[in-house]
N, C-alpha and C positions, 0 to 999 in steps of 0.2 A: 143561367140567364144573364144577359148583358146588363150593364149598368145604365141607368137613365142619365143621359148626358145633358148638361145645361145648354140652352140655346139663346141666341140673341133675339131681339124682337122681330127681326127680319127672317128668322129661321136659321141663322148661321150658327154652326156648332161653336161652343166655347171650350177651351182647355182649362184644366185645373190651374195651370199657370196664370191664365187670365182672370179667373174668378177669385184667385187668392192675391191679386195685385202683384204678381211676380214673386210670391214667397214660397210656392209649393210646386212640386212636380208630380205628375200622375203615377199611379201604380202601373205595373205591366199590363194588367187586364184592362184598365181604363184606356191605356194607349191603343191596344188592339181594338177595343170597342169603338173608339173614336174613328179609326180608319175604316172599320166595317160600316159605320154609319155614313162616312164620306163616300165610300164605294156605292152604297145604296142610293145616294143622293145625286151622284154625278157620273155620267157615262164616260167622262175623260179619265176616271180613276179606276184602276184595276188592282186587285190584291190576290196574291197567291201564297199557298203554303209551299215554300221552296224545298223543304226537307226536314229531317229530324234534328234534334238537339240532345244534349245530355239531360234534359228535363222531359216531362211528359208533353211539353208544348212544342209545336213546330216552329221553324224559322219563317217569318213572314217577309215578303217583299211587296211594297206598294209602288204602283207605276202611275205616272201622269203622261198622257199623250194627247195633244191638242185635237187630233182627229178621231180619237176613240179607238184607234187601231193599235193592237199590242202584238206586233210581229217583229222580232229582232231582225230577221233577214230583210224585211221591207224597210225598217229604219235605216239599215246600212245602205240599201240600194238607193234610198231617197236622200242620202247624204246628211242624215241627222246625227247630231252629237249626243251620245248617251252619257249622262252623268249619274254615276252610282254613288249614293250617300249612305254611309254606314253610321249608325248611332248606337250608343250604349255599349260599346266594347268594354268600357269601364262605367257601369251604371251609376257610380257615385259622381259621374261627370255628365249630368243629364241635359246639358244645354242644347245639344243637337236634337235630342228627343223632342223637346218642347218647340224648338225653332222650326223643325221640319213639319210638325203637325200643323202649325199655323200657316207655314208656307204653302203646303199642299192644299189646305183648305182655301186659302186666299187666291191661289191660282185657279183651282177648280171652280170657285164661285164667281170668278171674274173680277174680284177686288183688285188684283194685279194681273197684268198680262205678260206672258212670256212668249218669245218668238216660236214659230211652229217648227223651226229646225232643231229644237231642244227636246229631248225626252228625259224625264226624271225617273230614277228607280231609287226607292228609299227603303232601307232596312230600319223598321221602327225601333226595335230593341234587339241587338245582336246577342248580348250576354244575358240570356233570360234567367239563368240560375242566379247570377249576381243581382239582377233586378228584383227577384223574389226575396232575396236576403236583405230586407229593407230596414234601415235604422237611421240614426241621427249623428253618430259619432265617429265613424270610421275614417273620415277625412278631417283630421283635427284642426286644420287651418282654414278650411273653406267657408266662405260667407254664403250660406244658404245652398240649396233650399232646406225647408224644414226637415224633411225626411228624404232619403235617397237610397239607392242600391249599393252593393259592395263590389269592389274591384275583382275579386276572385270569382271564377265561374262555378258551376255545380261541382266540378272536379277541383275547385280551388286553384285553377290555372289563370294566369294573366293571358287572356286571349290575344293580346297584341304582341305576343312572343311565339305564337303558335302556327304561323303560316308556312313553315317548312315542315315541322314535325307532325302537325295535324293530329294532335292528341285528342282534341275536343270534337265531338260530332258536329257541333254548330260551325266550327271552322271548316270542316270538310264540306258541309252544305254551302257555306258562303263562297268557298273557293269554286265550287261547281257553278254557282250563280255568276261569279266574276268571269269565268271562262265562257259561259253561255251568253252573257250580255256583251262581253268584250268592250267595256266602256272606254271612251276616249279620255274621260276624266273620272278619277276616284277620289272621294272625300271621306275622311274618317274623323268625326268630330270629337274633340277632347277638351279637358280643362287642365291647365298647367299649374304647377307649384314653382318653387325656386325663389329667385330674388324678387323684391318689390319694385314696382315701377308704375308709371302713369298709364301705360297702354292697357286698354281693356282686352284686346285680342292680338295674338301673334300667329304666325303661320309657318309651319314646317312643310317645306316642299321636298319631294324626293330629290336626292342630290343630283344636280343637273349633269355633272360629268359622268356619273355612274349610269344615269338614264341614257346619256350619250346620243349620238346621231343627230338627225334633223329635229327630232322631237325634243331632245334635251336642250338643243340650242334655241329652238322656238320658245320653249317654256321659259328659259332664263332671259332671253333677249327681248321677247315680245309679250308673252302672256302674263308673266309676273308683274312687270312694270304697269301694264294696263290694269291688272287686278288691284295693285296697291293704289293707283291713281283713282280708280273707281271708288274704292273704300274711303279714300280721303274726301272725295266729294260727298260721301254719305256721312261724314263727320267722324271717321275713325282713322287715327294715325296708327296704322298697322306696321309692325316690324317683324323680321324673321324670328322664329322661335328662339327664346333666350336660353340657349344651351349652356347654362352657367350655374354651377352649384358649389356651395361652400364659401365662395368669395363674392365680391361685388362685380357687376358687369360693366362699370364705366370705362374699363380698358378694352372692352370688346369681348368677342367669344368666337368659337369655332362652330361651323354649321354641323348639325347632327347628321351622321352618316347612317342612313336607314338600310340595314342589311335585310335580306329577304325574309327573315323571321318576322319582320313587321309587315303589316298590310301594304304600306306604301312601297316598301322594298320589293315585295313580290310583284306588285304591279309594274315596276320598272323593268322587270325581266320580260314583260310582254308589251313593251312600248306604250304603256299607259301613263299619262301625267297624273301623279298622285299627290295629294295634299292632306296635311293633318292640321286643321285649325286648333289653336290652343287659347281659349279664353283664360283670363287670369283669376285664379281662385280667390284672391283677396278683394276682388270687385264684387258688388252685390249681384245676386243671381239674376235679377231682372235686367241689369245692364249687360250681363254676359249673354243671356238668351237673345236680347235685341241685337247685339253685335254679331252673333252667329247667324241670325236671320238675315242681317244686312250682307254678310259675306256670301251666303248662299245665293242671294240675288245678284251679287257681283259676279260670281262664277257663271251664272246663267247669262248675264249680260255680255261678259267678255267672250265666253265660249260661242255665243250666237254670232257676235261680230266677226270672229275669226274661225268659224266652223270649217270653211274650205281649207284653210291653212293647216289646221289641226289634223284633219283627215289626210291631207296630202303628205304631211311630215311622217305620219305613221306608216303610210303606204311606202314611202321611200325607204324608211328604216327596215321594214319587213322584207323588202326586195334585197336590200344590202346585206341583211342578216344571212341570207342563203349563200352568199359568196364569202362571208367572213370566215377566216380560218384561225385567227388567234383571239383569245379572250383573256381578260383579267379576272382573277378570282377574288381579289381584295382591293381596297382603296385606302389611301392615306392623304391627309391634308397637306397642302403645300404651305408650310408655316410662314414663309416669307411673302406670301401673296395675300392681299386683302383688299376690300373696298370699304369706303366710309359710308356709314348709314346714320341717319338722324335718330338718336335714342333719347327718349324722355324718361328720366329716372328720378330718384330721390337721393339726396346726399346720405351717405352711410357713415356710421360712426360706431364706436365701441363704448360700452359702459359696464359697470359691475353687475353681474347676475345676482338677483335676489335669491336664487336657488343655490348656486355653487360658489358665489363670490368671485368667480373668474370673469375675465372680459368676455362680453357677448356682443354679437353683431345686432345692430338695429338700423332701420331706415327712418329718416325724419321727413314725414309728409309735409311739414311746414317749409321744407327746403327743396322744392322741385327744381330740376335743371333740364336743359336741352343741350345735348352735345353730339358731336360727330364721333362715332366709335368705330373701331376696326372689326369688320366681319370677315372671318376667314372661311371662304366658301369655294375655294378652288382645290380640287382633289385630283390625284393621279392614280392610275391603276397600278397594281402590283401583282405578283404571282401570275405572270403570263403563261398560258398553256396553248398548245396547238390542238385544235379539235381533231379527233379521230374521224374515220368514216362512220363508225358505229361503236356502240357499247354492247357488251353481252352481260345480261343480268340472269344468273342462274335462278331457276324457278323456285328454289327453296326460300328465296328472300322475298316472301309474299308481302311483308309490310312495306318494303320499298316499292315493289311493283304497283301496289294499290295506290300509293301516293303519287307515283308517276302518272298513272291513269287518271287520277282526279285532276291533274293539271293538263290534261289533254294530250299527253305524250302518246304518239302512235308507236306501236311495236308489233313485231311478228315473232312467231315461235318456230323453232327448229323442228322439222318433221322427222328427223332421225339423228341418232348419235353421230357426232362429227369431231374429228381432231383438227383444230385450227391453230395456226401460229398467231398469237395475240400479244399485245402489250400487257405486261403484268407489273403491278406495283407491289413493292415490299414496304411495309411501314417500318421506318427506321427509328423514329423518335416521336413522341407526342407528350403533351402535358395535359393534365386533367384538373378541373377546378376542384377545390377541397370541399365545397358545399354544393348541394343540389341546386340546379337552376331550372325552374319550371318543370320539375319532374325528371330532369336528366343531369348527368355529370358531363358537362361539355368538354370535349377535347379541343386543344388549341396548339399552335406552333408545331403543326404536324410536318414531318419531313419524310420523304420517300425516295426510293431508288426504283428505276424502271428498267425492265429487260424484256426481250421478246422470248416467248416460250411456246411450246406446243402444249395445248391444254385440251383434254377430252371434254367436250360439251355434250349435253344429253338432249334427247328429243324432248321438246317442251320448254327448253330454256328460251329466254327472250332476247331478241336482237333489236336494238333501238338505233335506227338510222338517224344520224345527227341532223341532217339537212331537212328540217321540218320547222313549223312555226314556233315550237317550244324549244328551239335549239339552245338558246342562252340558258334557260332553266335547266335543261338536261345536263349541260356542262358544269354549271355551278353546283349542282347537288351531287353529281356522280364523281367529280374529281375530288380525291380524298383530302387535299390540303386546303380546300375552301373553308372560310370561317363559318359558313352555314351549310356546309355539305352534310349529306346524310351520315357520313362517318363522324363528323363533329358531334352530331346528335345521338350517337351511341347505337345506331342501327346495325353496326357490324362488330360490336364488341366481342362477339363469340370468337372471332379469329385472333383476338389478342391474348387468348389463354392457351397455353400449351396443353395438349391432351395426353401425350405419351412422354415417358422419360426413361431413364436407365437405372439399374442397380449398380452402385459403385463397384462392388466386389466382383461382379460378373464382367462389367465393362473394362475393368483393369486388365483382364486377360485378352479382350478383343482389341483394345486401343493400340497396342504395339503392332498388331497385324495390319490395322488400318494405316498406320504411319509407314509401315514397310512398303505397302502397296501404293502409297501416295507421297512421294518424296517432296513435292511442293508443299504439302500440308506440314510435313515434318520440319521443313525449313522455316515455314511461317510460325510454327510453335516455338522453335528455338529462338527466333528473333523476338517473339513476345516475351519469352522467359528472360531474355537479356535486358529488354527495355522497360519491363514492368516488374519491380521487385515484389510487390504485393502478390501479383499473379504467380511469380516463380515460387512463392512460399505456399501456395494453395493447391493441393492435389485436386480438390473438387472443381476449381475454376479451370484447371488444365484439362480435366476429363470432359467438362462441359464444352470447352473450346473445340476439342476433337469431335465430340458427339454432334455439335451443331454443323459441322462440316462433313459429316459422314452420311452415307445413304440412309441411315436409320432415322435421321431427323425429319420430322413431318413437314411436308411442303406447305401445308395449310396455315401453319403458325405464322402470324404477322403478314400473311399474304392477303392483300386486299381482294375481295372476291368478285369485284366487277372488272371485266376485261375490256381492253380497247382493240378494235379492229382498225389498224392504222390505214391511212390513205395510201 
């Protein structure tokens, strides 16, 4: 049975946030019941169960369309800008949950009017498992609300690290929603910690150089300045997300580089402008929600004004993508390039800790300041690769294939066994983090060598032609050296383990014959013995040296199992 929701004297629904004077946030069920009632009351509101999650509850999406039509293809045809707003990825940060309920109610009831060229899609609560794990203490430094959800999902995952590996069912559902809607703008509402400062709200934009093309340039040169200006008129001095931890920010900071493991980074691979609002956890909950509400209005206002330019920029980029042959897999900040932004902070100092007796950092709110600080937000691409004509993914790698399909990747299957000359990577070196990260032991600093080989492919193996809308995604996840490639996330770890070996005493008799038949290998062995004293003293290392260069050594060991059909 649904909960009875409080109403205003005029029949308008109230949220728990409002009835508690900004001190409380609703439970998960209260939030869903609120939207169900809103749907019953207004024809401009629609609500769907988008798909399953790792709880017994489905993931809901709520829509607002001024004409009461809910057809994505028609929205696109009519030149409407779709804004997808995600809330509660971290349920302990419920500002967006409350702000969007009031926003959707106020729009549907006519209390505020938005232009007809805007369509809103709102995820009420993304991390349902975390929302159900409700308490008062998991965010030690946050000022309200009274109770809130937990950061970890039902699987204890941080879902804002899950958009490549897709370990959570709710992430898989949301990714399908993202591709179905193909939003021009994606917003993921958060609450930030870190340094103390005067600003109530900051904004993390997907890194504009990484987004690239006409869309990245438009976002940086036009959209963001208009957004910041609109927020200033609403009474909020917004600054870029203060990506600064451990020290004080008065000397400036570097822009956060959002890899595709993050929601905003995934959006960038599909030419969507993505933003992560971050209210400041040391500000009262009421102020934070009001600031989030104002920012959602600003997004709507600016997007409506520039709708045609947003749509045209994406179209140009998608046309250019089909002709693009080289891609960067990673990005690094240009440390000597910065711009000055106005930052309103508090003077920082150090005093003796009452706990440890050591010096501890503190911010003095009686000493506010306004200063120009350096914001390093220029990035350059690294690890350039040339796109192949196609990739081949053997059918055995089902977990990879399913994730490609979830992201709209088109593929075809071989109808019969076939021997093809393909580009093959050998994993030379890699490093692995010492502690698990979101359920995985991430690989990094991967180096490879590539050669062309004839490989027997089997009927049913998948061929992925690169020239398709998901082109950038395909390359970034299938090239093994990328920081968020499927290889980095351990999907191919089985090839890193050797399956066969040799018995020393038997191979001692075979090794001389191998050297006799391979003078070049014998010469290479002698050179290694001369140059490496430790190697020369080790019979086991010398036998292994020969074995790895003999016909007995398994081809599959350290061979990356995704192949390139070169152009």
